[in-house]
Structures are given as structure tokens and as C-alpha cells.
N, C-alpha and C positions, 0 to 999 in steps of 0.2 A: 504494500500499499503506500503510495507515494507521500512523502512528507510535504506538507502545505504550511504556510503561515497565515493565520487569520489577521485581516486588517485591524488595527486598533487606533484608538484615539490619541492619548497623549502618555501612555505607558502607566496610567493609574489603573488600580484594580477595577476590574469590570463590575458592572452594577446593572441590575434590571429597573433601577430608579428612573432612567430617563424614559424607558418604555412605558412604565406604570404611569408616570406624569403625563405623557402624551395621550394615553388611552383612557385616563381617568374618568373623563365625563361619560363616555360610551360605557365603559365598565360599570359605572354605577346604574346605568340603565340595565345592563345585563343582570346585575345583581337583583335589582328589583323584579325583573322578569323571572329569575329562577325562584324566588320567593313566591311570585303570583303563581307560577305554573306548577310547582310541586305541591300546591293546595290539594286537598281532597276532603270529601265528607267523612273519609275514614281517618281518624286522628292519628293512628299508628303511622301512616304513610308519611306525612310531614315531619312527624317527629323522628322517625328513624332516618328518613333521608336528609333532614336538617341537621341530625348528628354528624353525618359524614360530610355534607356539603359546607357546613358551617365551621368545619375543623380547622381552617386556617390554611388551606392549600393556596398556592400561588395563583391559580387560574391560568396557567400557562396556555392551555389549549384554546380557551375562549378568547385569551388575549391575541393568539395567533390570527383567529377569525376577524377580530375587530382590525388589528394591523393590516391584514389583507384588504379590508374594506377602505382603510384609510389611504392605502397605496392606490386604490382606485379613484377615490373621490374625497375631496375636502369638504364636502357638503354634509353636515351631520344627518340632516333630513333624509338624505339618500341612502343612509346606513340603517334604516328601520329593519330591512329584512336581515341584515347581518347581526343585529341585536337578537333576532329570533335563532339564527343559525348558531350564534355563539352560546346562547342557552341550551341548545339541542346538543352541542359539543359537550358542554359540562355535564349534561345528564347521561350522555352515553359513557363518557369517562366515569362518572360516579357509578352508573350501573355496573360497569365491568369491575370496578374496585369491590363493589358489594359481592358479586359473584367469586372474584378472586380470594377474598378473605375467607369466604365458605370452602372453596376447594383447598386453601392451603391451610385451613384450621387456624388462621391467625387470630390472635387476641390483642394485638396492638397496631394502631396505624396513626401517623402523625401525632405521636404521643399520647393518644387516647384509646380506651377501650374500643375494640371494633364493633360494629353494629351486631354481628352474629354473636359476640361474646355477651352482649346485653339483651338481645331480644330473640336469639336462636336463628339457626340456618333457614328454616323455613320462611320466617318474615323477611330475612335479608334478600333470599332470591327472589321473593314476590315483589318487594319493593323496588329491587333491580329491574324486575320486568315492567313495572309501572313507569319507571324513568325512561326506558327505553320506548315504550309507548308514547310518553309525553314528548320525547325528542322527536319522533316521527310526525307527531302532530305539527309541532313547530316548523319542521322541515317542509311539510305539505303547505303551510300557511304562507310560506314565501312565494308560491306559485312558480317556482323555478324547477323544472323536471331535472335540468341537468345536475344541479347541486344536490337535489334529492338523490339522484343516481350515485353520485360521487360518495356521499356520506353513507347511504346504504351499503355501498360496495365496501367501504372502510370498516363499517360494522361488522360485516361478514368476514373480513380479512383479521380483524381482531380476535374474533373467535377462532379461526383457523390458526392464528398465532399461539393462542393459549393451548390449543390441543397439540400443536408441534412441539411447544415446550413440555407437555406432559409426556410426549413420546421420547425426548431427550433426557427426561429426568432419570438421574441414576445411571447416566452413561458418561463417564468421565473422558472417554475417548471420542466424544462428539467432535466432528470436523468443525473448523472455524466457519465455513460457509453455512452450515446448518444453524449455528448459533445466530449468525447474522440475519438469517432468514427469519428466525424466530422473533427477534427484536424489531426487525423491520415490520412485520405483520402485527404484533401485539402492542407496539408502542409507536413507531416513527409514522405509520400510515395516518394515524388520527391527527397528529401535528400536522402532516401534510394535507390532508383533506380540509381540516379546519382552515388553514392559511388560504389554501388555493381557493376554496368556495367562498371564503369571505370576500376575496376579490372579485370572483366570478359574478357573485349575486349583486355587487354594487355597480357592475358595469365595466369592469377593467377588461382591457384588451387580452388577447391571449399570452402576450410576452409577459405582461404582469401577473396573470394568474398563474402561468407556468413557473415564473420566478419564485413566486410565494409558496407554491406547491414544493418545488425543490428545496426552498430554504427549510420549510416545515419538516421535510423528510430527513434532511441531513442534521437539522437540529434535534429531531426526535431520536436519531440514532446516537448522538453524543449524549444526550440526556440519559439514556437508558444503560449505556456502557458506563457512565459516571456512577449511576446508582449502583450498578453491579460491583464497581471496584469499591465504592465506599462501604458497602455491606461487610467488607472484611477489613476496613482501615480505620472506623471510627466507632465510637460506642454508642449504645442504644439512645441515651439522652440527646445527643446531638443529631441523630437520625430520626427520632421519633417512632423507632420500632426497635425490635429486639436485635442486637448485634449479632451477626452470624446466622440470621434466619435462612439465608440461601444455603448455607452449608448444612443446616439441620433438615431443611426440605429436600436436600439432594439436588438443588438446582444447578444446572451446568451454565457457568457464566464465563465471560472472556478471561479473568484473572486465572481460573482453574484450567481452562483449555491451554493457555500459554504455558502454565506450570506442567501440565501433562505432556506437552510436546517435548519439553526440555527435561522431563524427570528421569531419575535413575529407577532401577527395577524395584528398590525399596520404596521409593515415593510413589510408584505406580500402585504398589500394593497397598499403601495407605489410602490412596484416592479410591482404589476398587473397594477396599472394606468399608469405608465410611460412605462416600457418595454413591458407591455402586451397590453396597449390601446393606446400607443403613445400620451398620455395627458400629455404633458410637460409644466411646469410652471417654471417661475423665481426662481431660487436657487435650482432646483432639482438635478443638477450635484453635488452641494455641499452637498446635503443631502445624494445622492448615496454614495460619497466618505466617509461621516461621519459613514454610516451604516457599510460599508466595512472596515472601521477603528475599528470600536466598535467590530466587530467579527474577525479582524485580518486576512481577507481573503487575502489580498495582500501578506502578509508574508507567509501564509499557501500554497498559489499558487507557490510562488517562492520555497518553500521547495519540492513540487511536482515536479517542474521543475528540481530540483538538484537530485531528485531521478533518473529522467531519465537520467540526465547526468552521474551519477555513473554507470548505466547499459551501457551506451555508451562507457565509459572507459573500463569496464570489457570486453566488446566485443572484443577489440582490444589489451588488455593487452598481451595475450600471444605472440604477436609479437614483444614486446618491448625487448625480450631476443634475438632477432635476430639482429647481429651486422649490417647488412645491412639496417634493417629498425627501429632501435631503436630511432633514431633522429625524424623520421616521427611520430611514435607512440607517442612519448613524445610531439610532436607539436599538434597532434590531441587531445590528453588528455587536454592540456592547452586549445585549441580551444573550447572543450566542456564545460570546466570550465567557459571560457568566456562567452558562450551563456547563461549561468544561473546567470552571475553576472553584465551583462552589464547594462548601464544606460539608453540607447536608442537603 
């Protein structure tokens, strides 16, 4: 994979703040729509959904939709459809999280008890289904069959990605390409579809819609790789989840794949016993972290994430010369750099 260098501003630490500030007015409308559209006559639905949606996530995916819309139009009134799409994107993402936590038997997300830990698996799955249904209602209301098709296809790919992840779970000899295919489907495609449809629904030409789609795809890849690397490198408090969750869940991620490729026979035996056979013993997480450190696979994974960031920046760089969109492009570049430098 070719090494690339992401554009940057003045060498300062990257931040989401410029993008958050630019999108603040529209994102306030998105948040209002989220609250309104997750309402139901069944009290448990908004209670359970609100527990997850209100847990303090950065709303990166709906932000991509609004950013795509802003790249297409400076007229806030022209972005009404994008507000609905951004809400739909957040509902799709939240529904997948509810389902994932049931599948993974997780009890902590974003530093809080998961919905399934509080209300049980059945309620979590059903509320996830409700959010999917609400998302498709919102998409239909935009009246744009093209964006409906793109987000529907992305929803299907997310499910395929989760199934593919199940297929490689417990297989430490998984090829790199298989892992990249999994994260492309389960994570990056929603970033891409969110960004691309936000531009398309607001009237962007194909060049801008395609640029935002590419930006979202590359950003999503970087985002997931960083999450996978951080699972082995920081503690539960800073991540908002249990440190080493991926290890205990036998998930195969980039740091492990790189370590397996470089491993001695003894190390491969360790990975096979733990990740392959779920035969975990006291001190195994420490041993796993020591092996990853020995082969420098956390830093190498972060380097791969930064390659994706560079491609994200390149996708939208041509629009940085446009006076109307220069500030937005600069903020998107900073957001991409932030994705591969964050601590949690």
C-alpha cells in the first residue's frame, strides 16, 4: 500500500471543531428531527433508543451527510432533504449498534451500560428494527429514488459486512484482503453513502457527489482501523468500552493480522489457542499486547489508517480552490486527520 501524506493546515493537532462549527446550525436541526422521529406511542421505544442515541457520540455519519449537502449548496433552505437523510443515517447506524451489542453480548458502549444489558436482547433487536423502519420512512420522504437506492444498498452491505465478520471470527490466519472487505462493508460504506447522498439530494453535480462518496469511504476505513488498533492500546475508561473486547470476542483485526504474518511458531500457537479456540487464561491479554508491541503492529495499523486519510483528503482537495467551499474542504481535511490521530 503506497504511503501518502495527508494535507494539513499549520501543523497543529487536528480537530473536529472547525467542521462541527460549520455544521452546527444544520446539525441542531438534525438533532431536533432525531428526537421527533424516534417518538412512539410505545414508551419503551424512545426510552431505549434515546439511551443509545443520546449517549454522546460525535454523530460523524450524519455530519458527513450535512457536509455533502453544504458542498452542493450554500442555501440552508435547499438542505431540508439532507436533514431528513442525516437523521436516517443516524437511525441506521444506531440500529446496527443495537443489533451488534446483542450479537457480541456487549455490556458497555460509550462508557454506559448497553441497551441489551438494561432492557434485554429482545427489546434491543425490536427497537433496532423500529429505527431501520423510521430511517426508510425518512428516505422516502426526500422523494429522491436515487439516494433511497444508495442508502438501501448501503444498509444491505452493512449486514453483509457483519456476517463476513462472523465468518472470519476465530480465524487468526485471515488474509488482509478479507479484513479490508469486512470493514469496507460494515463501517466505511455508511460513511460513503451518507456523504455522497447528502451532496446528491441537494443537487450536487456528479463530480462533487462522487468526491464526497470517496471521501466518506476512505474516512470510514481509517476510522475503523483506528478503532481496531485502539482496542489493544488504551484502557476502557478512555475508549468507553472494555479494553481488549476484540480479543475476548475473537475478532480478527489489522493488528492481529500483521502480527500473525510476522509470527513465530510459538506466537501462532498462542493466537490459535486464544483467538482460534477461545481458550483464554489469566494474562493472555497482556501477552497479546506484548506480541503486538514486539511486531509494532499498532503503529503499523495507524500508518495504514493515515494512508486512507490521505486519500480522503485528495478526494475533496480540488474543491478547496472554490471560494464558496474552501472553508468546508479545509474543515473536512482536518476532520480526516483527526480520525487517524484521535486517542479514543
